[in-house]
N, C-alpha and C positions, 0 to 999 in steps of 0.2 A: 666204709659206712654209707647207709642210704641216704640219698638225698630227701630233705624232709618234703613230706605231701601233705599240705593243710588238708583237712577234712571240711568241707563245703555243706557245713548246717544250716538248713533253713529254718527260719524262725514259723512255729506252730502257725498254721492255718486258722482264719478269725471265724472261730465257733465259739463254744463255752468260754474261751480265754477271752472273748472280747471283752466281758465282766471282768472287773479286778477282782481276783482271787484272793482273798484277804483273810486266810488262815481258815477256812473256808468263811467267808463273809455271809452273814446272814441273808443279805440281798441276792447271794448267790443262790443259797440254798432255796428261797423263798420264790424266785423266779424262775428257776432251773432245776427242780428237784429231782426229775427221772433223767436230765443230763447229767447232773452230778452223781446220781448213783452207777450210770453207767461207765464214767470217768472212773470212780472209786472202784468199779469191777475190773477194769485193767490191773489194777493194783492188787486184786483178790482180797479186798477189804473184807476182813469176817462179819461188818454188823453195819450193813446197808440203813435198817431201819433208825438207825440215829438221827438219820437226816428227817425223815416223817417225825420221828420223838424231839429233836430240836426244834422243829417249826412249831410244835404244841406247844413246849416251853414258851417260844416267843409270843406266842397268841396270849398265854397265859400272863407273861410279862407286861405285854401292850394293856392285857385289861386292868390288871392291878396299877399298873401306871397311870393310866385314864382313873381310875376310881381316885387316886391320890392326888392327882392333877384337879380333878372338880371340886374335891374336898377345900383342897389349897386356894382356889377361885373363890370358892363361895367365903373363906376364912377373909380373903382379901376384901372381897366386895361388902360383906357386912361390917368388918373393921372401918371401910369408908363410910357406910353408913350411920356408924354408932358415933363419927366423928361429927356429923351432921347434925345428927339429932339431938346430941349434946351442946353443938353450938345454937340450936333454937330452944333450948333449955327443955326438950322432951326426955326427962331424966329416966320416968318409967320404961318409955320405949327402947331406950338406950341400953339400960338393964336387962331387958329382955333379951336382945339381940347378943350383948355380951355372953348371955347363957348359950344362946345357939353357939356363937362363936367358942365357946368353951369347951361344948359337946364334940365340935367338928374337930378341934385341936386334938383332944383325946384321942379320937379315933384315926389320926393321921400315924400316930406311933405304930399300931399295928400292921395299918397298911403298910407303913414302911418296913417295917420288919420281915412281913410276907413277901416285899418285893426285894428284899435282899438275899432271901432263901432261893427265890426262883431264879433271881440273875445269878448267885452261883452254881445254882444247878446248871442254867443253860451255859455258862463259862465252862462248868466241868466236862459237858458233854462235847461241846465245841471242839475242844483242844484232844479230844480223841480223834476227830477226823486227821486223817492224813494229807498232803497237799495232793491237789490232781495232777496227774501225769500230762505231760506233753503230748499232743496228738502225733507226736513222731516215734513214741515209746512203743516198742513192739509188743504185742499179745503173747503172754506168756507167764507161767507159774515158777519155773525154776531156773537154776543157772544153766542148765543144758539149752534153754530157750532163747539165752542170748545172742544178739546178733553180731556176727564178728564183721567189723568194718574194715579193717586193715593188718596186716600181720608184714612186719620190719625187722630188720637185722637178720644175721645168719647164725643159725643154731651151729654150735660146736660140734666136734667129732672126738669123743675123748678117748684118751690112750685106755688100754687093758689095765684094770687095778685102781682107774678111778673111784672115788669114794664119794658119798654124799657130806654136806658140811658138818654134818655132828660129829664124823670121823676126822674131817679136817683142822675144825677148832683144836681137838685133842694133840692131833701132830703138831700143830704149830703153837699150841698153848696160848690162844689167844682170847677165847671164851670159857669159861667154867660155870657149867650148869648145876653140879653137884654142889659148889659154896654158895652159889645164888640162892638155889634151896634151903642150903643151912640158914645162911640169913636172912631169909624172909621166908620161901616157899617157893613150891613147884610153879614153873612159868614164868621165874626171875631170873635173869642169867648176869653172871658177872663177866663183865669186858675187862681184858688186861693185857698190858703190852702192845704189841703190834693191832691188837683186834681195838684195844682204845683208840689208837693212833689213827687207825684205820676210820673208825666210825667218826672223830672229831674233825677229820680231814673231811670228809665226806658232807659231814654237816655244814661245814664251812664252805666247799664247791656249791652246793646248791643254794645256800644264801647269796653267795656271788653271783652264781649265776642269774638269780632271780632280781636282784637290785640292780644287775646291769641292764634289766628288762624293763625298769621303771617302779619296780615294788619296793615301797618304803619297809625297812627293817624294822621290825618290834619285837622286844623279849617279854612277854605277857606274865601276869601270875599263872602258875600252875594250879590254883584253886579257884573256882569261881562260887558266886553266890548261886540261889535257886533262880533268881530274876535270869541270870545270865544263860544257866543250863535251860531254861525254859524258853528264851528267845532264840535260839537257834535249833530247838526242837528234841534235842537230848530228852526234856520232862515234858510231857510223861513217858514218853514211848521207851525211852532205853533207861529207866531208872535203875533196874535192875541190875544193869551191867555196869553202872559207874561206882567206885569208891566214895562212900559218905561219911563225913566226919559228923555227926548228929547233935555234940555238944555246939560248934559253931554255924552248923547247917551249911556246910561247905561241901562243894564236890569237885575230886581231882579230874581235871580235864581229861576227855578221852581225845582230844584233838586242840591244836591251839587255834583252830578255827573259833571255838566257842567266844574265850575271853577277846581275840583279834575282833572278830565281826561286832562283838559288844561294846567296842570302842566308841562306837557312833549310836548307841541306843538312846533313844529319846531326843535325838537332835534333829532340826531343820538344817539341811544345807542348801549352799546355792548351786544352781544348776551347771555353773562352771566350775565347782568342786569336782564334778563327776567327768570321768571314772577315778575312784580311790583305789589305789593298789596296794596291798599289803602283803608282806611275807615275814614269816616267823618261826623260829625253832621252838620244839618243846618235847620234852619227854611225854607220852600218851599212857593213861592207866586205863584198862578195860578187863573187867573182871570175867567176859565170857570165855574166857582161853581156859575151859575146864575138861574139855574132852582126850581121848586117848588115840594112840595109832600115830603111824607114819604122817597122815596130813598135818599132825600139829606137832611133831617131832622137832627138836632144835630149835632153830630161830623161826619156824612156820608160822608159829602162834604164841606169844607171850603176853604176860599181864603188864609190863612195862616195856616200851619200846621207844626209841627216837623217831621224831618225822619234822620235815620242814613243809610248812604250809603256805599258799598264798590264797589270797581272800580278795574279790573286788565288790565294790558297790557300784552300780552302773546306772546310765539312764535306762529306764525299761524298753526304749525302742532298739538298743543295741544289744541288750542281753545275750542273744543268740549269736550274733556276731563276736562277741567277747568269749563266749562258751568257744567258739571255733578257735578264737586266737590262744585260750589256754591249754586247749586240747593240743596244738601245736608247739606251745611252748613246753610242755612235758614231752611230747615226741622228739623232740630236739635234744632235750637231755638225758633222754635214754639212748637216742643215737651216739650221746657224745662218751657214754659210758659202754661203747658197744657189745650192749645186751641186746639178744632177741627179745621181742616184744610182740605182742597183739593188743589190739584196740578193741571193745566190746561195747554195743550200745545195750545197756540192761532191759531186760524185759520188765513189765508192770511188776510181777511177782518178786522179783529179785530187788527191787528199788526200794532206798530209804524211805522212812517214814515223811520226812520233809522235802525228799528230792520233787521237781518235776520233770528233770530228764537227768541222766547219770552216763558217764562214759568211763567203764576199766580200763587201765592199763594193765597187762599181766606180763612178766618175763618169764621165760622158758627155764626151767633148770633141768641142766642135761643130765646131771648124775641122778635125780630123781626122775626125770624123765617126765615130766608134769609141768604146766604152769601155775606161777603164782602170783597172785594179785600184791602190786604196788601201788596203785595209783589210783583215786576215783576223781572224776571232775565233774561237779554237778551244779546245774543252774537252779536255785530254789525259787525265781522269780520273786513274787511278794509275800510267800510264805514267812520267811523269817522276819523280814524289814516290818511287817504289820503286828507281827509279835513284840519287835523290839522298836516300833515307830521309828524308822528310820526314815524320813521324809527329805524331800527337797521342793524350792519353788522353782516351779517353770516359769518360760518367758512371760505369762499371762498373769504370773502372782498366785497362781493356783498351786495348793499344797499335793505332792504326789508321792507316793510308795516309791523308794529305788526297789532294782532288783541286787539279789545277793547271789555271789557264784563263790566256790571254794575247789581247792584241787591240792592231793598230796604232791609234794615236789622235792623231796619223794619220802616216803616211809622205807626206813634203815634196816630192819633183819633180813627181811628178804630180797632186798638189793645185795646185801653184804653176802646173804648163802650164795644168791647167783652168782657174784662177783669171785666167790671163792669155788666155786664147782666148775665153773664155766671157764674159768683160767686155769687150772691146776696143770701143773706140767711135773716133772722128776725134779727140777731145780729151783720150783716154788711157785706161788701164785704171780702170775703175768698180770700187773693190773693196766687198764687202759691209760692211755695218754694222758687224757684229760686230770687224771688225779695224781700224777707222779708229783707235780709239785707240792700238794696237799697232804700226799701221804710223808714226802720225802724219798721216795725209792721208786724204783719201776718194778720191783718185784718184791712180793713178803716171803720172807724166809723164815 
């Protein structure tokens, strides 16, 4: 097993990010429109003109708000005058002022309605903007342009006759894709016998590993409401990839990151509560697994899969140090599974909508002779916390937004695929020592 070598990630240099990037907050767009467009260009965002359109809408909003405020101020002023005139017995003048007030009040309603329309348009455009990428994010458009940071573990040399996991699961009768498709549809697998036992053991091992590192375990709901999905950035960006129940307006979760991070939505924390470290197991539901070919065969891509997640809410000044720690945490876990892995820093074009910076972990599938992604570790900075209004009071009593981070620790299907493929022998699947007690045996036969 390789000795853990922690990445030394350096916080972004102070530049545009000196201004708190709040979903992109209007202040950021107004003060630095060109700089925002340049950073969005790193993500290859297709609609940079939205920045200008948002500023125009905000100008309209300010103009309408000013008109409303001026009319309301006149109503307040005239109302005071009426009281004074009545007290002096100037009834006729008071009645004339009342007519002015009535006319002004009747004008407030259409102004208010116009303001509501523009504010909704402004909000709808703002939420289309992705998070700004960190200055550390490599320039690039495709996965081929991601930067490999490190490779660890040892690739196995398989004996002649070694086969990929979709053949191994049939041989050992542990995963049934045909029955899964009969029960539900293509992309749903039925684990059974030692397959179900292995998955359950890995989930327990991952949770124990995370709680030993100070993460508090949660068992969250597997459905969330629209506010929760919006808060973590799944909406509106990933709406088409989520399973939706229109009668209840609930979404099946794509990852436990969504409900777990929302635990603290609309709350103001004390600074001494930070960092908050959470872990959770959940099934994950994703509609995007619809393509064909060997890249999505077997467990490589499915609509429902099991995953253990880690989430942290941290002080803004520590989030890149915590990102480093979380990357090291996942690396050590993969080392304990004795799997060959590599760590990639994603380029702008391959990053998620809400991400400021992401590191992917891939494990090597010897039978397929390819790398498979098993974890992403992401710093969202204030993008999610602004949407969810997760704040803390600093030592000066000022309310600040926390930074949020999450990581897969780990996603099960491809981990299982690689454990089966890389450890196959004529006498069965030789499992890593770390999970012997969790599976109940050293070999899957």
